[in-house]
N, C-alpha and C positions, 0 to 999 in steps of 0.2 A: 590305819589299815583295818580292814572289817574282814569277817572270816571268809567271803567270796574271794576278795583280793588275795589273801594268803593261801587259798586253795590252788588260785591261778598260777601264783608264784612258784609253789612247791610243783605243779603238774609241769611247769616250764622247765624247771631244773630237771626233773624226772626225764624229760623230752629232749634234753641237751639243748634247749633253746636259750637258757639262761646259766651263766656259770655260777659254780657256787660261791665264788669270790663277790659276784655281783648279789647274789641273793642276801649273802652275809652283809654287805653294805647297806642293802634296803631294809634288813631287819635290824641293824644296829641301833635304832632311835625307837624301838619298839615299847621299851619301859617307859621312857617320857623323852621328849624334847625340850632341851632347856635353852630358853631365848633370854636368858640372861634375868630377866624380870618375872618370868613366870616359867613353870615346869608342866608341860601339857602332857596328860595321861593318854598317850596314844594306843595304849594295850587296852583300855577299858571296854571297848566294844566287842575284842575277842574274848574277855572275860565275863561280861555281863549282857551281851547282846547290843547296848547303845552306846555311841561315843560320850565322850565328856560335853556336856552344856557348858556355855559360857555365860557367868553370871557378871551382868554388866555393871551393876551398881558399884561406884567408888574407882571405876577403871578410868584411865585416859582414854580418849578416841584414840590416839595413835597406838596405844597398846591393845586396843580392842581390834583395831586392823591387823596387826601384827597376829595376834592370836588367832583370829578368824581365817586368815589366808592359811596358816599352817595346820589349822584342823581341818580345814576342806582339802588342802593337799593330802594330809593323811586319809579322811574318811571319805570325800565327796560331797558331803554336807556339813552344815553348821546349824546349831540351834543358840540364839543368844536370848537370856531372858532378862526379866527386870530392866528392860530398855526404855528409857522415856523418849519422847518425841524428838525434842532438840538433838541429843547425841545420836540418835536413830537416823537422822536427816545426813548428818555429816558422814556414818558410818556408810549408810546406803551409797553415797556418792562414792565411796573408795571400793565398792564391792558389787560390781554390775550384776544385775539379776538377782540382787537380795530382795526380798519382800518384809515389810514392816506391818506387823498386824497391831493397831495402835492400842484398840481395847485391852488386848491381851499383853501388851508392851512386850512382845516378841519379835526377834526379828531371824527369818528363815533363809537360809543361802544354799542353794542345790537342790537336787532332786529328793522327795522323801524316801524314806525306807520302803521297799516292796513290801506289798501286803502278803500275809500268809495265806494259802489256799486253805478255804474252807473255815477261815476264822469267824467267830462271832463278832457284833457289833458292841459298841460301848455306847450307854445311855449317859449324858451328862445332864445334870438337872441343876438348876439355879433356883432357889428359894425365891429370892427377889431379884428385881432389876440392878439392886445396888451391889449384889454378889456378882453381876457378869464379868467384870475384870478378871475375877479368879476363875470362874466358871470356863471363860474362855480361854483362858490360859491353858486349863487342862484339855480342852477340847482341840485347841489348834496344835498342840504338843501330841496329842494322841494321832491326830491326822498325819502330822509329820512323821511319826513312828509307822505309818503305813497301817493304821486301824480305821476301820468304818465308823464313824460316830454319829448319834442323833443327838440334838441339841433341844433340850425341853425347858425352856425358860420361863420364869414366874410362876412356880409351881409350889410354893409355900404351904406351911400347914395353917396360916391364918385363914386360907381358903380351901380348905381340904378338898371341894369339890374340883378346883384346878387340877390337883395332882389325881385324883380319881379318874378326871377325864383323859389323862394320858397313860392310864395305868397299862393298856394294850401294849404300846409302844415301849414302856419301861420294861415288861414281862418279856419282850423279846429280846432283851439285851444279854450278853453272856457276863458282863460285868456292867454295875452302875457307880458312877461318881456322882455323890450328892453333896452340894456345896451351899451351905447356909449361915447366915450370921445371926444375930439376935438371940433367940434361945436355943438355935441350933437343933431343932427338933426334927427336921426332915430326913436325915438318915435313919434314924430308929423308926420312924414311920414307914419308910420304904422298905426297910429290911424285914419289916413284918409282913410285907405282900410279897416278896420276890424269892426266888430260889437260889438266887446267885450273888456273889461276894458283892458287897457295898464298900466303897471308898468313901470315908466320910471326909470333908474339907471345911472346917470351921473358918469364917471370916472374921475380919475386925470390924464388920458392919454392926452398927447399934448405937445405942444411948449410954449413959455413963457406968451404969450397972452392968454393962456387958463387958467391961474392963478390955476393950481392944482385942475381943475375940476369945478371952480366957473364958466366959461364961459357956459360949458355944463349943468350945473345946472339951470342957468338962462335962456338959451334957453329953457329946459322942462319946467320950470315953465311958461313961457310965450308962451308955445304952440298954436297955432292958432287952431289946431285941438281939438275938446272936447273928453272928455273919457280919459285923461291921468292923473295919479297919481305918483307924484314924491316923491322918497326916497333920502336920504342922499347922498353924494359924495362917492362911492366905497363900497356902502352898499346893497351888494348881499343878505346877510342874511336878512335884513329888507325887502327886494323886495320879497323874498321867504315867509317871513310870511304873508305879505300883500295878496300875490297871493293865499296863503292858505286859507286865511279867506275868499276870494271873493268865491272860491272855495267851501269850506264848507258850508258857507251861502246860496249857491244856490242848 
C-alpha cells in the first residue's frame, strides 16, 4: 500500500463507504505479507517513500513470479534488480506488460511513480562505456521513481575535455550521480565544479590493481572535494534511492 491508497481508504471509512471491519482486513498485512518462503515488507513505501525492490539473484523463477504479483497487488508497481536475460524472459512471460531493461538488468512492471511538481533533474554520468550497466541501472531506477534524468555517457577524466563539454548540462541538475571504475576520480572532479550533492558509485571495472572496484571505492571515500556521498561497488540501485531521497526531501 502506498500513501495515496491509504489516504483514499481512510477517506472512504470517514465517508461511510467502507466499513471499519473491511478497512482493518485490508490493513492487516501492512507490516508484511508472509508467502512462506519470503516475508514482503509492504509497509516500506509508507515509511520511506519507495516500495521494497525485488533482488533477483539467487531466487527461483516461480518464487520471483509470486513475489512480483504480490508486490504489485500491494503497490501497483514492481522493480526487480539484478535480473539476467534468461530468467527475465521467463518472468516477463508470466507478468503481462512487464518491461525488461537488458543493460541495466532491471525489470519494471506497472506505472512509474508520479513525478513531484517543480522537482529538479538528476544527471547520471558514466566515466566510460564499461560503466554503463551500473549507470543505466541508476538511470532506469530514477525514472521509475518518477524523476527526470539526463544521461551523460563516456565523460571520464582520462579525457577531461569530454566532461567539461557537458558541464552546462551537469550544472543544471539538482543531484548528480557519478559512476566510475578504474581510479574512480570522476566524482571528485564533478564535486569540485557543481553546487549540488554528488552520489558516487564505484564500479568493478579495471585491471588487477583495481581489486574489483575497491580502488575506486577508496578514491571516492577519500575525495578531497566535499559534497560527495558514496554507495557500494556496482550499486546503481542504491545510488538511485539516495538521489531520490535528496530530491524528495528538497
